[in-house]
C-alpha positions in Angstrom: 103.7 150.5 134.5 101.4 150.6 138.0 103.1 147.5 139.2 107.3 148.0 139.1 109.3 144.7 139.5 113.2 143.8 139.5 114.2 141.6 137.8 117.4 140.7 140.2 116.0 137.5 140.4 115.4 136.5 136.8 119.3 137.6 136.5 120.7 135.4 139.4 118.5 132.4 138.0 120.1 133.2 134.4 123.4 133.2 135.8 122.8 130.2 138.3 121.8 128.0 134.9 124.5 129.1 133.3 126.8 128.3 136.1 124.8 124.5 136.4 125.8 124.1 132.3 122.4 124.9 131.6 123.3 127.4 128.9 121.0 129.4 126.6 118.5 128.3 124.6 119.0 127.9 120.7 118.2 131.0 118.8 115.9 130.9 115.9 118.4 130.2 112.5 118.0 133.5 111.1 120.0 134.6 114.3 123.9 134.6 114.5 125.3 131.9 116.1 126.0 132.9 119.9 128.6 132.0 122.5 127.7 129.2 124.9 124.8 128.5 122.8 123.6 124.4 122.6 123.3 122.9 119.2 120.8 123.8 117.0 119.5 120.3 116.5 116.8 118.3 117.8 118.2 116.0 120.2 116.7 112.9 118.4 118.5 113.7 115.4 121.7 114.5 116.7 124.6 112.4 115.3 127.6 114.4 115.5 129.4 115.9 118.3 128.7 119.3 119.9 131.3 120.7 118.1 130.6 119.7 114.7 127.6 121.5 114.8 129.1 125.1 115.9 127.2 127.0 113.0 127.9 130.7 112.6 130.1 132.5 114.0 130.1 136.2 115.3 127.8 138.6 113.9 126.1 135.5 111.2 130.0 135.1 110.2 131.6 131.9 109.7 133.1 129.4 112.7 135.8 131.1 114.5 138.4 128.3 112.7 137.8 129.1 109.2 137.8 133.1 109.7 141.1 132.4 111.3 142.0 130.3 108.1 140.8 133.1 106.3 142.4 135.8 108.0 145.6 134.3 107.3 145.3 133.6 103.8 144.2 137.2 103.1 147.6 138.2 104.9 149.7 135.7 102.7 148.0 138.0 100.0 145.0 136.0 98.6 142.6 138.9 98.6 140.2 136.2 97.3 140.4 134.4 100.6 137.7 136.5 102.7 134.7 135.6 100.3 132.2 134.9 100.7 132.2 136.6 103.9 128.8 134.9 104.8 129.0 131.6 106.5 126.7 129.4 104.4 126.5 126.3 106.8 123.8 123.8 105.7 120.4 124.8 103.7 117.8 123.2 102.4 117.1 121.8 98.9 114.4 123.4 96.8 112.7 120.2 96.8 113.2 120.0 100.8 115.0 116.9 100.6 117.9 115.3 102.4 120.9 116.0 100.2 122.3 112.3 99.6 126.1 111.8 100.1 126.2 108.5 98.1 128.1 109.3 94.5 124.9 107.9 92.3 125.0 109.4 89.0 121.9 108.8 86.5 122.8 106.9 82.9 119.8 106.5 81.1 115.9 107.4 81.0 113.4 104.9 78.8 110.0 104.3 77.9 111.0 100.4 78.2 113.4 98.9 80.0 114.9 97.3 77.3 116.2 100.3 76.1 117.3 102.0 79.6 119.6 98.5 80.0 120.6 98.7 76.7 122.2 102.5 78.0 124.0 100.8 80.5 125.9 98.4 78.4 127.3 101.7 76.7 128.1 103.3 79.6 129.7 99.9 80.8 131.5 99.9 77.4 132.8 103.6 77.7 133.9 103.2 81.5 135.0 99.2 81.4 137.5 100.1 84.7 134.8 101.5 86.9 132.1 98.9 85.5 134.3 96.1 86.6 133.9 97.2 90.3 130.5 97.5 90.4 128.3 94.9 92.6 124.9 93.8 91.8 122.9 96.0 94.1 125.3 98.9 92.9 122.8 99.3 89.9 119.8 100.8 90.3 116.9 100.0 87.8 114.0 102.2 88.9 110.0 102.0 86.6 108.8 105.7 87.3 105.2 106.7 86.6 104.1 108.6 83.9 100.8 109.6 82.8 99.4 106.7 81.9 102.6 103.7 81.5 106.1 103.4 83.3 109.0 104.7 82.2 112.8 103.0 83.0 115.7 104.9 84.7 118.9 103.6 85.2 121.5 104.5 88.0 125.1 103.6 89.1 126.1 104.0 92.8 129.9 104.7 92.6 130.8 103.5 96.0 132.5 100.6 95.5 134.4 103.0 92.7 137.6 104.9 94.2 137.1 108.5 94.0 139.6 109.4 91.3 138.4 106.9 89.1 134.6 107.7 89.5 133.2 108.8 85.4 131.1 111.8 85.9 127.8 112.6 85.3 127.2 112.5 81.6 124.8 113.4 79.3 121.5 110.4 79.7 121.6 107.9 76.8 118.8 107.6 76.3 117.4 110.6 77.2 113.5 110.0 77.3 111.1 112.8 78.3 107.6 111.3 79.4 106.1 114.5 79.0 107.4 115.6 75.7 104.0 115.3 74.1 102.5 117.7 77.1 102.2 121.2 77.3 103.6 120.5 80.8 104.7 118.0 83.3 101.6 116.2 86.0 102.5 117.3 89.5 101.3 115.6 92.7 98.0 117.4 93.6 97.7 119.9 90.8 94.3 120.4 90.1 94.2 120.6 86.4 96.1 117.9 84.4 98.5 119.2 81.5 96.8 118.8 77.9 98.8 117.3 74.6 100.7 119.8 72.5 98.6 120.7 69.7 99.7 119.7 66.7 100.9 122.5 63.8 98.2 123.0 61.3 98.6 121.5 58.1 99.7 124.1 55.3 
């Protein structure tokens, strides 16, 4: 307080930067999107036009065009069109992994590869039209690491099947659980490995 200064120079610098197109720096993601704020994405990761990174609107609400559509629908009599009022945007998945836009469904899980592929053949018999459009690379057979042995998972990429004709995700056939005999699944980095389930005492 003993050295009182003026903010005029700082304000002039800010105004000059704005007039030169520099704008404001990106705000933290928990703040509402500000007018004139650049995209909240690293330049090296930017894959879309700046307008597609519009993010939230005023006061944490949806982008202006979404807000306008909702307001018009509410005015037309749709009471639910204004809900939710909070714009969700994109959020990280619980595992932190990137969401995939590729239409992949899981078909089977089995202790042996042959059993997993037999489940695939049964799926093809149920959905012959979709199966006929698959290419060899669309069938994904993965060897998954269990506690002591491999187990197998079969998935199908439906990219080459028209969206209207894509089969839904069905219950797995077969549905093998590699951790069925243990108290809990093994997780990467855990200190204690899961013990086997105790057999019920004989009467």
